[in-house]
mmCIF file of the N, C-alpha and C atoms, coordinates in Angstrom:
data_MODEL
# 
_entry.id   MODEL 
# 
loop_
_atom_site.group_PDB 
_atom_site.id 
_atom_site.type_symbol 
_atom_site.label_atom_id 
_atom_site.label_alt_id 
_atom_site.label_comp_id 
_atom_site.label_asym_id 
_atom_site.label_entity_id 
_atom_site.label_seq_id 
_atom_site.pdbx_PDB_ins_code 
_atom_site.Cartn_x 
_atom_site.Cartn_y 
_atom_site.Cartn_z 
_atom_site.occupancy 
_atom_site.B_iso_or_equiv 
_atom_site.pdbx_formal_charge 
_atom_site.auth_seq_id 
_atom_site.auth_comp_id 
_atom_site.auth_asym_id 
_atom_site.auth_atom_id 
_atom_site.pdbx_PDB_model_num 
ATOM 1   N N  . UNK A 1 1  ? 8.479   -4.378  14.284  1.00 0.00 ? 1  UNK A N  1 
ATOM 2   C CA . UNK A 1 1  ? 8.520   -5.772  14.008  1.00 0.00 ? 1  UNK A CA 1 
ATOM 3   C C  . UNK A 1 1  ? 8.765   -6.155  12.533  1.00 0.00 ? 1  UNK A C  1 
ATOM 4   N N  . UNK A 1 2  ? 8.066   -5.407  11.621  1.00 0.00 ? 2  UNK A N  1 
ATOM 5   C CA . UNK A 1 2  ? 8.311   -5.693  10.154  1.00 0.00 ? 2  UNK A CA 1 
ATOM 6   C C  . UNK A 1 2  ? 9.745   -5.363  9.832   1.00 0.00 ? 2  UNK A C  1 
ATOM 7   N N  . UNK A 1 3  ? 10.349  -4.376  10.459  1.00 0.00 ? 3  UNK A N  1 
ATOM 8   C CA . UNK A 1 3  ? 11.693  -4.109  10.069  1.00 0.00 ? 3  UNK A CA 1 
ATOM 9   C C  . UNK A 1 3  ? 12.710  -5.198  10.455  1.00 0.00 ? 3  UNK A C  1 
ATOM 10  N N  . UNK A 1 4  ? 12.313  -6.083  11.409  1.00 0.00 ? 4  UNK A N  1 
ATOM 11  C CA . UNK A 1 4  ? 13.161  -7.233  11.722  1.00 0.00 ? 4  UNK A CA 1 
ATOM 12  C C  . UNK A 1 4  ? 13.118  -8.291  10.676  1.00 0.00 ? 4  UNK A C  1 
ATOM 13  N N  . UNK A 1 5  ? 12.041  -8.343  9.903   1.00 0.00 ? 5  UNK A N  1 
ATOM 14  C CA . UNK A 1 5  ? 11.771  -9.362  8.958   1.00 0.00 ? 5  UNK A CA 1 
ATOM 15  C C  . UNK A 1 5  ? 12.192  -8.928  7.591   1.00 0.00 ? 5  UNK A C  1 
ATOM 16  N N  . UNK A 1 6  ? 11.830  -7.657  7.178   1.00 0.00 ? 6  UNK A N  1 
ATOM 17  C CA . UNK A 1 6  ? 11.979  -7.159  5.926   1.00 0.00 ? 6  UNK A CA 1 
ATOM 18  C C  . UNK A 1 6  ? 13.183  -6.227  5.911   1.00 0.00 ? 6  UNK A C  1 
ATOM 19  N N  . UNK A 1 7  ? 14.052  -6.373  4.939   1.00 0.00 ? 7  UNK A N  1 
ATOM 20  C CA . UNK A 1 7  ? 15.292  -5.594  4.801   1.00 0.00 ? 7  UNK A CA 1 
ATOM 21  C C  . UNK A 1 7  ? 14.905  -4.208  4.463   1.00 0.00 ? 7  UNK A C  1 
ATOM 22  N N  . UNK A 1 8  ? 13.827  -3.997  3.750   1.00 0.00 ? 8  UNK A N  1 
ATOM 23  C CA . UNK A 1 8  ? 13.370  -2.658  3.257   1.00 0.00 ? 8  UNK A CA 1 
ATOM 24  C C  . UNK A 1 8  ? 12.928  -1.801  4.439   1.00 0.00 ? 8  UNK A C  1 
ATOM 25  N N  . UNK A 1 9  ? 13.044  -0.509  4.306   1.00 0.00 ? 9  UNK A N  1 
ATOM 26  C CA . UNK A 1 9  ? 12.478  0.360   5.318   1.00 0.00 ? 9  UNK A CA 1 
ATOM 27  C C  . UNK A 1 9  ? 10.942  0.174   5.484   1.00 0.00 ? 9  UNK A C  1 
ATOM 28  N N  . UNK A 1 10 ? 10.347  0.262   6.594   1.00 0.00 ? 10 UNK A N  1 
ATOM 29  C CA . UNK A 1 10 ? 8.955   0.112   6.719   1.00 0.00 ? 10 UNK A CA 1 
ATOM 30  C C  . UNK A 1 10 ? 8.314   1.273   7.461   1.00 0.00 ? 10 UNK A C  1 
ATOM 31  N N  . UNK A 1 11 ? 7.085   1.495   7.376   1.00 0.00 ? 11 UNK A N  1 
ATOM 32  C CA . UNK A 1 11 ? 6.355   2.552   8.069   1.00 0.00 ? 11 UNK A CA 1 
ATOM 33  C C  . UNK A 1 11 ? 4.978   1.946   8.539   1.00 0.00 ? 11 UNK A C  1 
ATOM 34  N N  . UNK A 1 12 ? 4.353   2.603   9.452   1.00 0.00 ? 12 UNK A N  1 
ATOM 35  C CA . UNK A 1 12 ? 3.059   2.007   9.964   1.00 0.00 ? 12 UNK A CA 1 
ATOM 36  C C  . UNK A 1 12 ? 1.995   1.821   8.951   1.00 0.00 ? 12 UNK A C  1 
ATOM 37  N N  . UNK A 1 13 ? 2.021   2.731   7.946   1.00 0.00 ? 13 UNK A N  1 
ATOM 38  C CA . UNK A 1 13 ? 0.935   2.625   6.931   1.00 0.00 ? 13 UNK A CA 1 
ATOM 39  C C  . UNK A 1 13 ? 1.284   3.559   5.775   1.00 0.00 ? 13 UNK A C  1 
ATOM 40  N N  . UNK A 1 14 ? 0.496   3.323   4.732   1.00 0.00 ? 14 UNK A N  1 
ATOM 41  C CA . UNK A 1 14 ? 0.803   4.084   3.487   1.00 0.00 ? 14 UNK A CA 1 
ATOM 42  C C  . UNK A 1 14 ? 0.293   5.557   3.613   1.00 0.00 ? 14 UNK A C  1 
ATOM 43  N N  . UNK A 1 15 ? 0.930   6.411   2.842   1.00 0.00 ? 15 UNK A N  1 
ATOM 44  C CA . UNK A 1 15 ? 0.623   7.852   2.987   1.00 0.00 ? 15 UNK A CA 1 
ATOM 45  C C  . UNK A 1 15 ? 0.194   8.361   1.556   1.00 0.00 ? 15 UNK A C  1 
ATOM 46  N N  . UNK A 1 16 ? 0.614   7.567   0.475   1.00 0.00 ? 16 UNK A N  1 
ATOM 47  C CA . UNK A 1 16 ? 0.324   8.025   -0.854  1.00 0.00 ? 16 UNK A CA 1 
ATOM 48  C C  . UNK A 1 16 ? 0.169   6.662   -1.688  1.00 0.00 ? 16 UNK A C  1 
ATOM 49  N N  . UNK A 1 17 ? -0.575  6.805   -2.753  1.00 0.00 ? 17 UNK A N  1 
ATOM 50  C CA . UNK A 1 17 ? -0.909  5.606   -3.516  1.00 0.00 ? 17 UNK A CA 1 
ATOM 51  C C  . UNK A 1 17 ? 0.389   4.970   -4.114  1.00 0.00 ? 17 UNK A C  1 
ATOM 52  N N  . UNK A 1 18 ? 1.305   5.743   -4.375  1.00 0.00 ? 18 UNK A N  1 
ATOM 53  C CA . UNK A 1 18 ? 2.671   5.332   -4.893  1.00 0.00 ? 18 UNK A CA 1 
ATOM 54  C C  . UNK A 1 18 ? 3.327   4.472   -3.861  1.00 0.00 ? 18 UNK A C  1 
ATOM 55  N N  . UNK A 1 19 ? 2.980   4.518   -2.545  1.00 0.00 ? 19 UNK A N  1 
ATOM 56  C CA . UNK A 1 19 ? 3.592   3.625   -1.623  1.00 0.00 ? 19 UNK A CA 1 
ATOM 57  C C  . UNK A 1 19 ? 3.254   2.163   -1.879  1.00 0.00 ? 19 UNK A C  1 
ATOM 58  N N  . UNK A 1 20 ? 2.161   1.910   -2.586  1.00 0.00 ? 20 UNK A N  1 
ATOM 59  C CA . UNK A 1 20 ? 1.772   0.437   -2.885  1.00 0.00 ? 20 UNK A CA 1 
ATOM 60  C C  . UNK A 1 20 ? 2.818   -0.167  -3.741  1.00 0.00 ? 20 UNK A C  1 
ATOM 61  N N  . UNK A 1 21 ? 3.120   0.582   -4.781  1.00 0.00 ? 21 UNK A N  1 
ATOM 62  C CA . UNK A 1 21 ? 4.210   0.067   -5.790  1.00 0.00 ? 21 UNK A CA 1 
ATOM 63  C C  . UNK A 1 21 ? 5.572   -0.046  -5.098  1.00 0.00 ? 21 UNK A C  1 
ATOM 64  N N  . UNK A 1 22 ? 5.896   0.939   -4.221  1.00 0.00 ? 22 UNK A N  1 
ATOM 65  C CA . UNK A 1 22 ? 7.099   0.849   -3.538  1.00 0.00 ? 22 UNK A CA 1 
ATOM 66  C C  . UNK A 1 22 ? 7.301   -0.348  -2.719  1.00 0.00 ? 22 UNK A C  1 
ATOM 67  N N  . UNK A 1 23 ? 6.335   -0.556  -1.861  1.00 0.00 ? 23 UNK A N  1 
ATOM 68  C CA . UNK A 1 23 ? 6.280   -1.794  -0.888  1.00 0.00 ? 23 UNK A CA 1 
ATOM 69  C C  . UNK A 1 23 ? 6.298   -3.027  -1.636  1.00 0.00 ? 23 UNK A C  1 
ATOM 70  N N  . UNK A 1 24 ? 5.436   -3.103  -2.690  1.00 0.00 ? 24 UNK A N  1 
ATOM 71  C CA . UNK A 1 24 ? 5.475   -4.325  -3.495  1.00 0.00 ? 24 UNK A CA 1 
ATOM 72  C C  . UNK A 1 24 ? 6.765   -4.618  -4.165  1.00 0.00 ? 24 UNK A C  1 
ATOM 73  N N  . UNK A 1 25 ? 7.370   -3.618  -4.697  1.00 0.00 ? 25 UNK A N  1 
ATOM 74  C CA . UNK A 1 25 ? 8.656   -3.818  -5.360  1.00 0.00 ? 25 UNK A CA 1 
ATOM 75  C C  . UNK A 1 25 ? 9.776   -4.254  -4.368  1.00 0.00 ? 25 UNK A C  1 
ATOM 76  N N  . UNK A 1 26 ? 9.855   -3.537  -3.204  1.00 0.00 ? 26 UNK A N  1 
ATOM 77  C CA . UNK A 1 26 ? 10.915  -3.762  -2.316  1.00 0.00 ? 26 UNK A CA 1 
ATOM 78  C C  . UNK A 1 26 ? 10.733  -5.025  -1.544  1.00 0.00 ? 26 UNK A C  1 
ATOM 79  N N  . UNK A 1 27 ? 9.519   -5.566  -1.460  1.00 0.00 ? 27 UNK A N  1 
ATOM 80  C CA . UNK A 1 27 ? 9.237   -6.792  -0.707  1.00 0.00 ? 27 UNK A CA 1 
ATOM 81  C C  . UNK A 1 27 ? 9.033   -8.008  -1.621  1.00 0.00 ? 27 UNK A C  1 
ATOM 82  N N  . UNK A 1 28 ? 9.174   -7.794  -2.932  1.00 0.00 ? 28 UNK A N  1 
ATOM 83  C CA . UNK A 1 28 ? 8.849   -8.835  -3.841  1.00 0.00 ? 28 UNK A CA 1 
ATOM 84  C C  . UNK A 1 28 ? 7.494   -9.363  -3.688  1.00 0.00 ? 28 UNK A C  1 
ATOM 85  N N  . UNK A 1 29 ? 6.558   -8.496  -3.295  1.00 0.00 ? 29 UNK A N  1 
ATOM 86  C CA . UNK A 1 29 ? 5.101   -8.925  -3.149  1.00 0.00 ? 29 UNK A CA 1 
ATOM 87  C C  . UNK A 1 29 ? 4.795   -9.613  -1.783  1.00 0.00 ? 29 UNK A C  1 
ATOM 88  N N  . UNK A 1 30 ? 5.801   -9.625  -0.863  1.00 0.00 ? 30 UNK A N  1 
ATOM 89  C CA . UNK A 1 30 ? 5.578   -10.445 0.364   1.00 0.00 ? 30 UNK A CA 1 
ATOM 90  C C  . UNK A 1 30 ? 5.045   -9.575  1.518   1.00 0.00 ? 30 UNK A C  1 
ATOM 91  N N  . UNK A 1 31 ? 4.936   -8.232  1.291   1.00 0.00 ? 31 UNK A N  1 
ATOM 92  C CA . UNK A 1 31 ? 4.402   -7.436  2.287   1.00 0.00 ? 31 UNK A CA 1 
ATOM 93  C C  . UNK A 1 31 ? 3.170   -6.629  1.783   1.00 0.00 ? 31 UNK A C  1 
ATOM 94  N N  . UNK A 1 32 ? 2.000   -6.710  2.615   1.00 0.00 ? 32 UNK A N  1 
ATOM 95  C CA . UNK A 1 32 ? 0.869   -5.893  2.247   1.00 0.00 ? 32 UNK A CA 1 
ATOM 96  C C  . UNK A 1 32 ? 0.985   -4.592  2.918   1.00 0.00 ? 32 UNK A C  1 
ATOM 97  N N  . UNK A 1 33 ? 0.376   -3.563  2.314   1.00 0.00 ? 33 UNK A N  1 
ATOM 98  C CA . UNK A 1 33 ? 0.350   -2.233  2.845   1.00 0.00 ? 33 UNK A CA 1 
ATOM 99  C C  . UNK A 1 33 ? -1.034  -1.832  3.172   1.00 0.00 ? 33 UNK A C  1 
ATOM 100 N N  . UNK A 1 34 ? -1.218  -1.145  4.313   1.00 0.00 ? 34 UNK A N  1 
ATOM 101 C CA . UNK A 1 34 ? -2.483  -0.735  4.704   1.00 0.00 ? 34 UNK A CA 1 
ATOM 102 C C  . UNK A 1 34 ? -2.490  0.798   4.780   1.00 0.00 ? 34 UNK A C  1 
ATOM 103 N N  . UNK A 1 35 ? -3.623  1.321   4.471   1.00 0.00 ? 35 UNK A N  1 
ATOM 104 C CA . UNK A 1 35 ? -3.928  2.763   4.577   1.00 0.00 ? 35 UNK A CA 1 
ATOM 105 C C  . UNK A 1 35 ? -5.001  3.048   5.702   1.00 0.00 ? 35 UNK A C  1 
ATOM 106 N N  . UNK A 1 36 ? -4.750  3.984   6.563   1.00 0.00 ? 36 UNK A N  1 
ATOM 107 C CA . UNK A 1 36 ? -5.645  4.344   7.638   1.00 0.00 ? 36 UNK A CA 1 
ATOM 108 C C  . UNK A 1 36 ? -6.145  5.728   7.387   1.00 0.00 ? 36 UNK A C  1 
ATOM 109 N N  . UNK A 1 37 ? -5.618  6.591   8.259   1.00 0.00 ? 37 UNK A N  1 
ATOM 110 C CA . UNK A 1 37 ? -6.095  7.981   8.280   1.00 0.00 ? 37 UNK A CA 1 
ATOM 111 C C  . UNK A 1 37 ? -5.703  8.751   7.022   1.00 0.00 ? 37 UNK A C  1 
ATOM 112 N N  . UNK A 1 38 ? -4.855  8.243   6.185   1.00 0.00 ? 38 UNK A N  1 
ATOM 113 C CA . UNK A 1 38 ? -4.533  8.879   4.948   1.00 0.00 ? 38 UNK A CA 1 
ATOM 114 C C  . UNK A 1 38 ? -5.707  8.793   3.958   1.00 0.00 ? 38 UNK A C  1 
ATOM 115 N N  . UNK A 1 39 ? -6.565  7.788   4.117   1.00 0.00 ? 39 UNK A N  1 
ATOM 116 C CA . UNK A 1 39 ? -7.687  7.598   3.193   1.00 0.00 ? 39 UNK A CA 1 
ATOM 117 C C  . UNK A 1 39 ? -8.775  8.723   3.322   1.00 0.00 ? 39 UNK A C  1 
ATOM 118 N N  . UNK A 1 40 ? -9.287  9.104   2.142   1.00 0.00 ? 40 UNK A N  1 
ATOM 119 C CA . UNK A 1 40 ? -10.373 10.204  2.189   1.00 0.00 ? 40 UNK A CA 1 
ATOM 120 C C  . UNK A 1 40 ? -11.514 9.706   2.907   1.00 0.00 ? 40 UNK A C  1 
ATOM 121 N N  . UNK A 1 41 ? -11.861 8.506   2.941   1.00 0.00 ? 41 UNK A N  1 
ATOM 122 C CA . UNK A 1 41 ? -13.118 8.076   3.663   1.00 0.00 ? 41 UNK A CA 1 
ATOM 123 C C  . UNK A 1 41 ? -12.941 8.216   5.242   1.00 0.00 ? 41 UNK A C  1 
ATOM 124 N N  . UNK A 1 42 ? -11.692 8.340   5.693   1.00 0.00 ? 42 UNK A N  1 
ATOM 125 C CA . UNK A 1 42 ? -11.429 8.640   7.052   1.00 0.00 ? 42 UNK A CA 1 
ATOM 126 C C  . UNK A 1 42 ? -11.045 10.013  7.309   1.00 0.00 ? 42 UNK A C  1 
ATOM 127 N N  . UNK A 1 43 ? -11.272 10.935  6.421   1.00 0.00 ? 43 UNK A N  1 
ATOM 128 C CA . UNK A 1 43 ? -10.902 12.349  6.580   1.00 0.00 ? 43 UNK A CA 1 
ATOM 129 C C  . UNK A 1 43 ? -9.549  12.787  6.125   1.00 0.00 ? 43 UNK A C  1 
ATOM 130 N N  . UNK A 1 44 ? -8.773  11.879  5.475   1.00 0.00 ? 44 UNK A N  1 
ATOM 131 C CA . UNK A 1 44 ? -7.464  12.113  5.037   1.00 0.00 ? 44 UNK A CA 1 
ATOM 132 C C  . UNK A 1 44 ? -7.520  12.760  3.696   1.00 0.00 ? 44 UNK A C  1 
ATOM 133 N N  . UNK A 1 45 ? -6.372  13.180  3.191   1.00 0.00 ? 45 UNK A N  1 
ATOM 134 C CA . UNK A 1 45 ? -6.255  13.790  1.916   1.00 0.00 ? 45 UNK A CA 1 
ATOM 135 C C  . UNK A 1 45 ? -5.164  13.111  0.981   1.00 0.00 ? 45 UNK A C  1 
ATOM 136 N N  . UNK A 1 46 ? -4.440  12.128  1.606   1.00 0.00 ? 46 UNK A N  1 
ATOM 137 C CA . UNK A 1 46 ? -3.379  11.505  0.900   1.00 0.00 ? 46 UNK A CA 1 
ATOM 138 C C  . UNK A 1 46 ? -3.756  10.490  -0.145  1.00 0.00 ? 46 UNK A C  1 
ATOM 139 N N  . UNK A 1 47 ? -4.889  9.776   0.111   1.00 0.00 ? 47 UNK A N  1 
ATOM 140 C CA . UNK A 1 47 ? -5.248  8.632   -0.768  1.00 0.00 ? 47 UNK A CA 1 
ATOM 141 C C  . UNK A 1 47 ? -6.773  8.620   -0.968  1.00 0.00 ? 47 UNK A C  1 
ATOM 142 N N  . UNK A 1 48 ? -7.229  8.359   -2.162  1.00 0.00 ? 48 UNK A N  1 
ATOM 143 C CA . UNK A 1 48 ? -8.629  8.231   -2.341  1.00 0.00 ? 48 UNK A CA 1 
ATOM 144 C C  . UNK A 1 48 ? -8.893  6.659   -2.304  1.00 0.00 ? 48 UNK A C  1 
ATOM 145 N N  . UNK A 1 49 ? -10.017 6.365   -1.635  1.00 0.00 ? 49 UNK A N  1 
ATOM 146 C CA . UNK A 1 49 ? -10.447 4.988   -1.501  1.00 0.00 ? 49 UNK A CA 1 
ATOM 147 C C  . UNK A 1 49 ? -10.596 4.353   -2.839  1.00 0.00 ? 49 UNK A C  1 
ATOM 148 N N  . UNK A 1 50 ? -11.254 5.053   -3.731  1.00 0.00 ? 50 UNK A N  1 
ATOM 149 C CA . UNK A 1 50 ? -11.623 4.507   -5.080  1.00 0.00 ? 50 UNK A CA 1 
ATOM 150 C C  . UNK A 1 50 ? -10.287 4.240   -5.857  1.00 0.00 ? 50 UNK A C  1 
ATOM 151 N N  . UNK A 1 51 ? -9.262  5.021   -5.607  1.00 0.00 ? 51 UNK A N  1 
ATOM 152 C CA . UNK A 1 51 ? -7.922  4.751   -6.202  1.00 0.00 ? 51 UNK A CA 1 
ATOM 153 C C  . UNK A 1 51 ? -7.386  3.428   -5.774  1.00 0.00 ? 51 UNK A C  1 
ATOM 154 N N  . UNK A 1 52 ? -7.533  3.208   -4.397  1.00 0.00 ? 52 UNK A N  1 
ATOM 155 C CA . UNK A 1 52 ? -6.983  1.992   -3.844  1.00 0.00 ? 52 UNK A CA 1 
ATOM 156 C C  . UNK A 1 52 ? -7.697  0.724   -4.442  1.00 0.00 ? 52 UNK A C  1 
ATOM 157 N N  . UNK A 1 53 ? -9.060  0.883   -4.542  1.00 0.00 ? 53 UNK A N  1 
ATOM 158 C CA . UNK A 1 53 ? -9.836  -0.258  -5.064  1.00 0.00 ? 53 UNK A CA 1 
ATOM 159 C C  . UNK A 1 53 ? -9.404  -0.514  -6.540  1.00 0.00 ? 53 UNK A C  1 
ATOM 160 N N  . UNK A 1 54 ? -9.246  0.494   -7.354  1.00 0.00 ? 54 UNK A N  1 
ATOM 161 C CA . UNK A 1 54 ? -8.801  0.464   -8.746  1.00 0.00 ? 54 UNK A CA 1 
ATOM 162 C C  . UNK A 1 54 ? -7.388  -0.209  -8.805  1.00 0.00 ? 54 UNK A C  1 
ATOM 163 N N  . UNK A 1 55 ? -6.547  0.136   -7.944  1.00 0.00 ? 55 UNK A N  1 
ATOM 164 C CA . UNK A 1 55 ? -5.112  -0.405  -7.925  1.00 0.00 ? 55 UNK A CA 1 
ATOM 165 C C  . UNK A 1 55 ? -5.196  -1.788  -7.704  1.00 0.00 ? 55 UNK A C  1 
ATOM 166 N N  . UNK A 1 56 ? -5.914  -2.292  -6.667  1.00 0.00 ? 56 UNK A N  1 
ATOM 167 C CA . UNK A 1 56 ? -6.007  -3.669  -6.265  1.00 0.00 ? 56 UNK A CA 1 
ATOM 168 C C  . UNK A 1 56 ? -6.761  -4.467  -7.356  1.00 0.00 ? 56 UNK A C  1 
ATOM 169 N N  . UNK A 1 57 ? -7.724  -3.920  -8.107  1.00 0.00 ? 57 UNK A N  1 
ATOM 170 C CA . UNK A 1 57 ? -8.439  -4.631  -9.126  1.00 0.00 ? 57 UNK A CA 1 
ATOM 171 C C  . UNK A 1 57 ? -7.444  -4.883  -10.230 1.00 0.00 ? 57 UNK A C  1 
ATOM 172 N N  . UNK A 1 58 ? -6.681  -3.819  -10.606 1.00 0.00 ? 58 UNK A N  1 
ATOM 173 C CA . UNK A 1 58 ? -5.717  -3.998  -11.712 1.00 0.00 ? 58 UNK A CA 1 
ATOM 174 C C  . UNK A 1 58 ? -4.584  -5.036  -11.277 1.00 0.00 ? 58 UNK A C  1 
ATOM 175 N N  . UNK A 1 59 ? -4.246  -5.056  -9.996  1.00 0.00 ? 59 UNK A N  1 
ATOM 176 C CA . UNK A 1 59 ? -3.186  -5.994  -9.621  1.00 0.00 ? 59 UNK A CA 1 
ATOM 177 C C  . UNK A 1 59 ? -3.678  -7.390  -9.753  1.00 0.00 ? 59 UNK A C  1 
ATOM 178 N N  . UNK A 1 60 ? -5.001  -7.599  -9.306  1.00 0.00 ? 60 UNK A N  1 
ATOM 179 C CA . UNK A 1 60 ? -5.539  -8.913  -9.392  1.00 0.00 ? 60 UNK A CA 1 
ATOM 180 C C  . UNK A 1 60 ? -5.640  -9.458  -10.772 1.00 0.00 ? 60 UNK A C  1 
ATOM 181 N N  . UNK A 1 61 ? -5.899  -8.514  -11.746 1.00 0.00 ? 61 UNK A N  1 
ATOM 182 C CA . UNK A 1 61 ? -6.013  -8.954  -13.105 1.00 0.00 ? 61 UNK A CA 1 
ATOM 183 C C  . UNK A 1 61 ? -4.620  -9.460  -13.643 1.00 0.00 ? 61 UNK A C  1 
ATOM 184 N N  . UNK A 1 62 ? -3.588  -8.862  -13.129 1.00 0.00 ? 62 UNK A N  1 
ATOM 185 C CA . UNK A 1 62 ? -2.170  -9.317  -13.614 1.00 0.00 ? 62 UNK A CA 1 
ATOM 186 C C  . UNK A 1 62 ? -1.769  -10.616 -12.940 1.00 0.00 ? 62 UNK A C  1 
ATOM 187 N N  . UNK A 1 63 ? -2.391  -10.948 -11.848 1.00 0.00 ? 63 UNK A N  1 
ATOM 188 C CA . UNK A 1 63 ? -1.986  -12.212 -11.083 1.00 0.00 ? 63 UNK A CA 1 
ATOM 189 C C  . UNK A 1 63 ? -2.801  -13.359 -11.707 1.00 0.00 ? 63 UNK A C  1 
ATOM 190 N N  . UNK A 1 64 ? -4.058  -13.185 -12.108 1.00 0.00 ? 64 UNK A N  1 
ATOM 191 C CA . UNK A 1 64 ? -4.825  -14.419 -12.543 1.00 0.00 ? 64 UNK A CA 1 
ATOM 192 C C  . UNK A 1 64 ? -4.814  -14.482 -14.026 1.00 0.00 ? 64 UNK A C  1 
# 
């Protein structure tokens, strides 16, 4: 469904922290990205929860 709205390629969820920058850049900030099983708190090894929190905190500082 996202592929019908967004011209950029989409995937069900992020697999690496760098996906946050990619999705933000390609969507001009209009698409949010979720992480599920890639997160370390769910047994994944692709993304650390603490890194996601830090990324979002830094992003919020640039917005406000």
